[in-house]
Structures are given as structure tokens and as C-alpha cells.
C-alpha positions, 0 to 999 in steps of 0.5 A: 500500500502506498500513502501520499503525505504532504510536506507537513507529513499529513496524509493526502491520499492512498494510491490504491491504483498504483502498480509496478511498485518496486523498491531496492534496499542497498547496504549502507547506501541510499534506498530507492523505489518507484511506482506507476499510476494511470494517467487519468487517475485523479490522485496524480494531483497529490503526487507532487515533487518532494511529497512523501510516499510511505510504502508498506509491503502487506503488513511490513513497513518498508520505509518513507520515500520522497518523490523525485523526477516523474516521467509521464508516458502517453502513447497508443499502448500506454497512458501512465505516469511513473514516479521515481522515489528516494528514501527520506535519508536524502533530506540530509543532502539538502544541507551543505557544509559550506566552508571548512569544518574540523573536529579533533579528539571527539568520539564517534557519537560527538562527531555525529551529533555535531553533524546532525545539529547542522540541519536547517530543518531538524528532520533527523535525530541521533539514536544508537551509536555502537562505536567509540572512535576518536578520529580527526575529521575535516570537511569542506564544501560537502553535503551533510549526508556525505559528511555523516557517511564519512564518519565510519569509513576509517573503521576496520570493522563492519558497520551498518546504518539503520533508521526509523522513519515511522516517528518524527523526527526520524532516528538514525542509528550506527550499529554493528552487523550480524555475523551469524546466518539467520536465513537460508537459500537451498536448491529445490526449496526456495532457489529460483536462479543463481548467477555468480560473477568472479572478477580477479581484476579487482584484486589489490593486495598493496595500496598506496593511499594519498590524501590532501596536497600535491606533489611532494607535499601530498599526504601519505601514511609514512608518518604513522606507518614506520616510514612505509607509504603503503599497506599490504596483505601478506597472506593474499600476496602469499596465496596469489604469488605476486603483489598487485599495487594500487595508488588510491587518492582521496584529497578529502583526507588530511589526517594520516591516521584516518587515511591509513584506516580507510586504506586498510578497510579497502584492502580488506575488500580488495585483497581477494577476488570480487565475487558477486552472487545474484540470487533470485529466490522465493520468499516463503515466509508468507507461507511458512511464517519462519524467519529463515525464509525471510530475506532482509538486507544486512542479514547473513544468508547460508547458500546450500546449493549443488556444485558449490560449497556451503557458503555464508554471505551477507545480503548487500542488496534486497529488491522486489520488482513487483510488490503487488504482482509477485510479492514472493519474488525477491532478488538478492545481491550477496557478497560483493556489490557489483560496480556497474558503469552507472555506479562507478561513473556517479561515484567518480563524478561526485568525488570529482565535485568534492575534490574540486571544491576542496582547498588544496593549498600551494608550496611556498618559499620564504626568506628572512634576513637578519643583520646586527651587532653581537658579542658573547653576552648579546647573541644575534637572536633570530625569531621565526614563526610557523603558522598553523596553516603550514601543512608540511615544512619541507626545508629550513636552511640557514646561511650566515657570515660574520663581519667586523663590529660596526658603530655609527658615532664616537662620543656622547653627552655627559654632565659633571659630578663628584664621583667617589671611587669604590673603597680599596682595602689596604695591605702590605705588598711585597715588590718582586725580589731583586738579586744582589751583585757588585757594582762599581761607581763612576771613577773620580779623578784625584786632587790635593785638598787643603783643610781649613787652617787651625790655630795652635795652642798649648794642651795639657794631657790628662794626668797619668798615675805612676807605677813600676814596670818590669821589662821582659828579660834580655840578654847581651849588651843593649840599649833601652828605649822608653815610651810614654803611653801606647805600644811599641807597635804604635810608635814604631813608625815615628821612632828615630830611624837613625837612633835605631841604626846607631843602636844596631851598630853597637851590636846590642839589642834594642829593648823597647819599653812602652810608657805611652806618648812620645819619646820621653826626653830621649831617655835611653840607656845602654844595657849591660851585657848578659841576661838581665831585667830592668825595673823602671819606676814612673811617678804620677805626672802629666804632659804638656804639649804645644800645637802651633798654627798649622794646616793639613794637606790631603792628596786623593788619587784618582779612584772608584768605589765598589759596593755589593747589593745582596738579594732583597725585596721591598714591602709597601703597606697601603691602608684602606682608602678611597679616591674622589674624582670631581668631574665638572659639567661638560658635554661631548660632541658626537662624531657621526660616521661608520666605524668598524673594529679591526679584529674579527671574532675567532668563532661562533656558537649556534643554537636552535630552540636550545639545541646546539648546532655543531658548527663554529666557523665564522661563515656557514652556508646551507645549514639544515635546521630541521634536525634542531627545531623543537618537535612534537610527535616527530613534527616541527612545532607550529609557533615561535622558534629561536635561532641564536648565533653567539660570537666569542667577541664583538662582531656583526652577524649577517644571516639568511633563513630560507624556508619551504613549506606547503600551506593550506588555502584557508584563512579567517578573512578577506582583507 
């Protein structure tokens, strides 16, 4: 039975004259249906485009559809109007996701709910979601149904979309599929016809997936697959004995994890020959009432026919060509769905439309120049910023040269002041030791020098007490000479030489008696011969002598003096003290110009985000900075990065930073 409903879901008419009613339910795809009415049926007036048709097969509710292009046929043999229908799931095609939308680290339910909430008219609500995955998704200029259907595509398990359109808003579910057979097709029981198509041309056991981008900047799975750009099935390769490769590109994917998961899902389908079972069977459940005799899309059916092994396959498509004329006749597609030319062409066209609308971006090159003075305390600091829109950073190359320090003036203005130096503690300081030695003075010529004159006079000596003195014994004839004061040695040079000569001629010995002073009145005697002694008694007495006026002449010959200096050092003690300096108010004229130091630094140190680059030369070209830039998960961080070039002395750094990157064609404004 077919019932027409208007846009407000109010029943308008029951189409009791409808014939040629058919429907087709395809696994995880949009369903379709059709029917015809006589051209003169007045209820054609209710069957307007986009009005709703509810289909019930006897007592079983099939679904709610809406009318899309109708075809009117009028000729001698037929006068009818044929209506094509699409399931109301197609209402999600009415909403477009304009622009760019991205989700990160949301669950499957959260992603689906976000998409369901995008509806302009809330026809659908979210029901059961049997999966929890946290894939990252990105959409751009797609319809809402395509976005929703893309959510489970990266799953590595089978899934099924189901829906309930008997209550409004309609309910959309994402559930697990049945894995056990619940119905059966047997020869000579309910099998009418069987056609098996095996297509080995669809076998691919190695897939190279490509996503967003172009050329070298196109997304691959190497970053999440140990550097390997493909996924493969080793068991299939072993069975077939060869590798069959396929390059699969879908630029809607911008996340490598999602891209790889989708590739694995395709590999699961493509690793074996595509076998399609087209079966025509009699649905006997109308007679037997048994569930095993009822065939429904998504269920697993057991095939038990001659010439084939018993096989369990999923029903991928369920259709009835004539619900009213042959309600028992059902056509089933099992195993793999055939991709006929129409299906393939439609899919390619749709993907082409989506890919044309997707922003792919472009490869960019950027140069940054830096020129400034630097020293060991103040390095050349080069800051570079990588925006989030950079999809891939291909290169970051540094080249630099070190030049002489450069200044642009020579004096600055200053005011006078009293400045007190910092205090200095006193102390004892020893000079370095000096080795001694013998030094000779400069020579001096001799001369005669006359002292100042001295007047004469009479002087009285100090009195001397008398006494008896015994000379040492002497033998033989001799003379005795007596002195007053001093010793014989002291007066020997002043004695009368002639006297001693005469005394000697007598043959006697000369005895000298020391009495002190000058010769005592020429007092001397000749001694007797033979050994003897003399005793002399000298009474207490004094002596007077007269010194006339006189001068003394001293003759100094040419001479020099030698003196010896031993090893020595000098100690200096400096007390605690400060110094005060008074500077009067003053100014300095500035001398403008370009002034360079004569010397260059001897080396430099380069660090990138705190990582040291093993290069110290004053000049360097084409230095790859990628290994030294800070990273997260092996990918260079987006945001600020710091490059420091530190010379060991005053110098000037001239640097050039060259980057190549692939950037998305997306932004926040139109300025």
C-alpha cells in the first residue's frame, strides 16, 4: 500500500491504483523505489515533487520515500505516469557544509551529533551509536549526508546504518552487523536462479593511499606507518604469488591516521577476488511464517546449493520488482556489490565535485634576513614563526657570515659630578725580589785638598798615675828605649830611624819599653851585657804639649768605589682608602660616521630552540635546521622558534633563513 503525505507529513491520499511498485534496499547506501499510476487517475494531483510516499509491503513497513523526477508516458499502448522515489535519508543532502569544518579528539557519537545539529530543518535525530572512535575529521564544501557517511569509513570493522522513519523526527542509528546466518537459500526449496560473477581484476593486495596536497607535499601514511607509504596483505600476496599495487587518492583526507584506516578497510575488500552472487529466490515466509525464509538486507544468508560449497554471505542488496504482482519474488545481491558503469561513473563524478571544491593549498618559499651587532653576552637572536596553516615544512636552511663590529658615532653627552671611587682595602705588598751583585761607581779623578787652617795652642794631657814596670828579660849588651803611653807597635813608625841604626851598630839589642806618648826626653840607656831585667819606676805626672798654627794637606788619587747589593725585596703597606674624582659639567660632541673594529671574532656558537648546532666557523652556508627545531610527535612545532648565533667577541652577524613549506588555502578573512 502506498500513502501520499504532504510536506507537513499529513496524509493526502492512498494510491490504491498504483502498480509496478518496486523498491531496492542497498547496504549502507541510499534506498530507492518507484511506482506507476494511470494517467487519468485523479490522485496524480497529490503526487507532487518532494511529497512523501510511505510504502508498506502487506503488513511490513518498508520505509518513507520522497518523490523525485516523474516521467509521464502517453502513447497508443500506454497512458501512465511513473514516479521515481528516494528514501527520506536524502533530506540530509539538502544541507551543505559550506566552508571548512574540523573536529579533533571527539568520539564517534560527538562527531555525529555535531553533524546532525547542522540541519536547517531538524528532520533527523541521533539514536544508537555502537562505536567509540576518536578520529580527526575535516570537511569542506560537502553535503551533510556525505559528511555523516564519512564518519565510519576509517573503521576496520563492519558497520551498518539503520533508521526509523515511522516517528518524527526520524532516528538514525550506527550499529554493528550480524555475523551469524539467520536465513537460508537451498536448491529445490526456495532457489529460483543463481548467477555468480568472479572478477580477479579487482584484486589489490598493496595500496598506496594519498590524501590532501600535491606533489611532494601530498599526504601519505609514512608518518604513522614506520616510514612505509603503503599497506599490504601478506597472506593474499602469499596465496596469489605476486603483489598487485594500487595508488588510491582521496584529497578529502588530511589526517594520516584516518587515511591509513580507510586504506586498510579497502584492502580488506580488495585483497581477494570480487565475487558477486545474484540470487533470485522465493520468499516463503508468507507461507511458512519462519524467519529463515525471510530475506532482509544486512542479514547473513547460508547458500546450500549443488556444485558449490556451503557458503555464508551477507545480503548487500534486497529488491522486489513487483510488490503487488509477485510479492514472493525477491532478488538478492550477496557478497560483493557489483560496480556497474552507472555506479562507478556517479561515484567518480561526485568525488570529482568534492575534490574540486576542496582547498588544496600551494608550496611556498620564504626568506628572512637578519643583520646586527653581537658579542658573547648579546647573541644575534633570530625569531621565526610557523603558522598553523603550514601543512608540511619541507626545508629550513640557514646561511650566515660574520663581519667586523660596526658603530655609527664616537662620543656622547655627559654632565659633571663628584664621583667617589669604590673603597680599596689596604695591605702590605711585597715588590718582586731583586738579586744582589757588585757594582762599581763612576771613577773620580784625584786632587790635593787643603783643610781649613787651625790655630795652635798649648794642651795639657790628662794626668797619668805612676807605677813600676818590669821589662821582659834580655840578654847581651843593649840599649833601652822608653815610651810614654801606647805600644811599641804604635810608635814604631815615628821612632828615630837613625837612633835605631846607631843602636844596631853597637851590636846590642834594642829593648823597647812602652810608657805611652812620645819619646820621653830621649831617655835611653845602654844595657849591660848578659841576661838581665830592668825595673823602671814612673811617678804620677802629666804632659804638656804645644800645637802651633798649622794646616793639613790631603792628596786623593784618582779612584772608584765598589759596593755589593745582596738579594732583597721591598714591602709597601697601603691602608684602606678611597679616591674622589670631581668631574665638572661638560658635554661631548658626537662624531657621526661608520666605524668598524679591526679584529674579527675567532668563532661562533649556534643554537636552535636550545639545541646546539655543531658548527663554529665564522661563515656557514646551507645549514639544515630541521634536525634542531623543537618537535612534537616527530613534527616541527607550529609557533615561535629561536635561532641564536653567539660570537666569542664583538662582531656583526649577517644571516639568511630560507624556508619551504606547503600551506593550506584557508584563512579567517578577506582583507
